N, C-alpha and C positions, 0 to 999 in steps of 0.2 A: 219379591222381598222374601228374605227367610225369615222364619218364625222365630221369635226370642225362645232360646232355652229357659226351662223353668228349673226352679231348684226342687229338691227332693219334699220339702213341706208345702211347696205351690202344688206339685202333682197330688200330695196326699189329700191336701185341703180343696182341690179342684176337681178331681177324677170322679164324675159320677155322684157328687155330693149336693143335697141341697143346702141350703142357708143354715139351718138348723143342726145338720150333721159336721158342717165346718165349723159353726161354734163350739159343738161337743168338742170336736178334737182338739181346738185351740185351748179349751177348758181341761181337756185331759193333760195336755202338754205343759199346763200350768200347774198341775198338781206335783206332787212328791214323787209319785211313780207313775208315769204314764203309761208303764208297760213295753218300752222301747228298749232296742238292744244299744248299750252304750258303746260309741266308737271311739269318741276322744275322751278318756277317763281326766286327763289333765287340762281341761279347756278352761277359758276364760272368756269374758265378753266386756267390750268396752264401746260405751256410748261417747262420739267424739263430740267436741263443741268447740267454740271459738275462744273461750277464754278458759274452760276446765275441761278434764275428761273424767268419766265414772266408770270405773273399773269393777267387775264383780267376779270371784273365783269361788269354787265350791266352799260351804259353808265350813266343812272339816278342816280346812288351811289356814284359816285365820280365824280370831274371835271377831274382827271386825271384816266380814268378808266382801263388802261393797267399799270403797273409798275414793274419794274425789282427789284429783291432781291437777295442779295448774298447767299451764301450757307452756312456761319456760322450761327451756333446756335442761336444767336442773331437775326440774320437777318429772319430765320425762325419764331422765335417768333414773331417778329414785322410783319412778313407777315400774320400770323394767327391773330392777334389783328387788323390788317387793315381789314382782310375779314370779322370778326366779327363785326367790325364798319359799314361796308357794307351791313350788315343784309344777309351775305351770308353763307348758311347753308349745301351746297353740294358742292364740285368742281370734277372736272374730270381731270385726268392727266394719261399720258402714263407711262407704269410700265416700265421703262429704266433702266433694271439693278438693281444695288444697290443704285443707284443715288436717286429714289422716296423713299427709305427705311425711312430715318431719316425724311423726310418732311411728309411722312404717319403718323408717330407716333407722331409729334408735332401737326399736323392738328386735328388728331384725340383725341387729348388730351385737345384740345380746344373745344372740342364738334362738330366739322365739319364733316361731312360724306364723306370720299373720296371714288371716284370711279377710281378702276384703270384699265386702258383701254389697251386692246393689240393694238398695233401698226398698225397691219393690219385691224382693225376695223376702223379706221380713215382715211380714205384715203380722201386726201386733193383735194381741189379745184384747177384744172390744174392753176401752176403759183403762187401757195401760197408757198414761201421758207422761209420769215423772222420768227422771233420767236413771234413778236407781233401778225401776223396774225395767225399762229398756235394756240396759247392760246385763241384767239377769235372765231377760227375756233372749238374748244373743247368746249368752252362754249356754243356755237351756238347748237352744236350736243346734248350736256346734258341739255338744257334748254328745248329741244322738245323730251326728253326722246330718243334719238336714238342711245345710247350706252349702252352696257352690262358689267356689271362689272364682274371682274375676281377673281377667285376664291383665297381665302387667308385663311390660317389655323389659327387656334385659337393660342394665344400667347405660351401657353404651348407645342403644337404640334409642332409650328414653332421652339422652343428651342430643340427640340428633331431632328428635320430634319437638324438643322443647325451641331449639333452634329455629326450626322450620316453622313451628307456630308464630315465634316472635317475628321471623320474615313475614308472614302471612299478614300480621297486623301491620307491619309497616308499609306493605304495598296497599292496604286499605286507606292507611293515613295519607299516601301520595295521592290516591283517588279522590278523597276529600278534599285535599289541596287545589286539585285541578277545579274540582267544583267551585271552590271560594275563590279562584282565580277569576273563573268564568263569570261568577257572581259579580264581583267588583268590576269588571269591565263591563258588564250588562248596565250596572247603575251609572257607569261614566256614559253610557250610550257609545262605547267602543265595540263595533258588531265585528270584530275580528274573526271571531269564529263562523261567520258565514260565508267568508271567502276563504278560510284557510280550514282544511280539514281538522287538523291537530293543533291545538295552541302549544302543546309540549314539545311540538317538532323543531326543527332548525329555524324554520322562518319566524314560527311563533315565538319562540324565545329570545329570539334577536331583538324582535321588534319590542316586547316586552321589556327587556333587558334597556334597552335605547329609551323607552318611555321612563322606566326608575331613575335613569340618569339625568334626566331632564329634557329630551327631546320631545318637541311639540310638534313640530313641521310635518304634517300627514305625508308629504310627498317624500322628505327624506326617510321616514320610516319605512314607505311603500319601498323604496331602493332596497331595503334589507331583506325581501323576501328572495328565497331560493329560486332559480331559474326553473325548477319544476313544478312550482305554484301554477295551476292553470289559470287562476284569477290574473286580471290584467292588473299593471300598475294602478291604473285609475280607480280600479275597482277596491283595491287594496286601500289607497289613499282615502276614498270616500267612506269606509268603513272605519278610518282612523280618526274622525272628527268629532270629538264629543266634549264634555266639560271635565277639566282635570281639577277635581276638589281635592283639597288636601287629605281629608279623611279618607277617601275612597282609595286615593295612591298609597295611604298607609295601609290600607287594608290589604291591597294588591301587593305590597313589597312583603308584607306577612305571609300572605299564601304562598308566594314564590319560595322564601326562604324555609316554609314547612315543606314543600315539595322537594326541594334539594336535600334537607335535611333527612327525610325519609328514604330518599335514594342513597345517602350517604350510609344510614343505618344499614339498608338493603346491602350494599357493598361489604360492609363488615360482617354481618351475616353470614354471606357467602363464603368468606376468606375463614371464618369459624367453622361453616359446615364442611370444607373441604378437609379442613384438619381432623375433624369428628370422623369423616367417611375414610380419610387415609389410616386411622388407629384400627378399623374393623377388620376382622380376618377376612381374607379372599379366599373363595372358593373356586378350585380349579376342575371344570369338569372334565371327566375322563370321557375317551371316546369309547362306544359301547364295542364290544368284542365281535370280530368279522366273523359271519356266519361260514362254516365249512361245507362243503359241496353236498355232504349228506343232509345235513340242516338248513341249507339253504331254501329260501321261501318260494314256493312254487310260482312259475312264470303265469302271469295273468292271462286268463282266457281271452282269446280274440272273440270278438262280435260276429256271431253268425249271420250271414248275408241272408236276408229276407227274401221269400220267393216273389216273383212278381205277381200282381194280382190279374186276374183274366181281363181281357182286352186293353192291357196297358203296354204302351210301346216298349219293345226290350232293345237294348243296345245291341248291333250285330257288327261284323267285321267289314261286311260288304252293305252297300247301299242296294234298293231294289234294282239291279241290273244296269245302274248308271255310272258305276265306275266311281262311286264315292264311298268313304268310309262314315260311318257315324259315330261320334264320341258318345260317352256316358251322359253328357248334358243336352244331348239332343241335337248338336251342330253337326255341319255337314263339311267336309273339305275334299278337294280332288286328290285322286291316289297319286 
């Protein structure tokens, strides 16, 4: 497994330092002048939350350098306008789940560079607990270039990943529905899974559909099995003798409907993925240029024949005066 890359702050605070030295470095960064080179002079910091966001800018940009903004779209636009008025061109914020996605889209739409930071890369100074101190700490680390931006997909690939993850959830929902079907059948003592490998196959679904339509005769249900099923008609019929409780039949119906609905959702996701993939640019791979005679690759060297060891039988054209030839594998045949 590849090692996780560390931010500059992590490398400074962990490279050959003991706990006291790391604490001293963090306290020095918390001071007014830590003695480091400023990389981003127009940097800001945002502490992302569920209901509100705290934003910090340098103290000389506004009388109230730390402000709180709500999560509504109008509040996010007001935040972006305030950052532009404070001459902020880049901000750092933690990638906290889905809460940072709308904020990222609006800020980048206003031309502000957003650095999404892994929370593990922004270890706080001991005692920093409030949202105000958190956004100020992010601003300071970003000002001195101590934070590393997280990887983010291009917008069109982000759309593909969104639908792909959604489809994966539908696949898991279908799997849970199959388990739900099996549980309902078992509680009715319908041992169909013991004679049919997959109850979601042609035979299993045909028999379950007939059960939900009211068929109770096990022999008629057994006639619905496919000819490829190895179990005999009698074995299938014996497995279909159980109790037909209304509550369990209702549970089975719900599980079957959930299973088919999940597959319907998967098909819709497949169609959406096809549309997204069709909009992506196509890269045509060019054939590599042919090598000229002067630059042609040298011919591979042939393997040298090993000399036979002493006392080892050697292949000869003639046998020992008996009119036979001996081949390389020790066989003999008439001349």
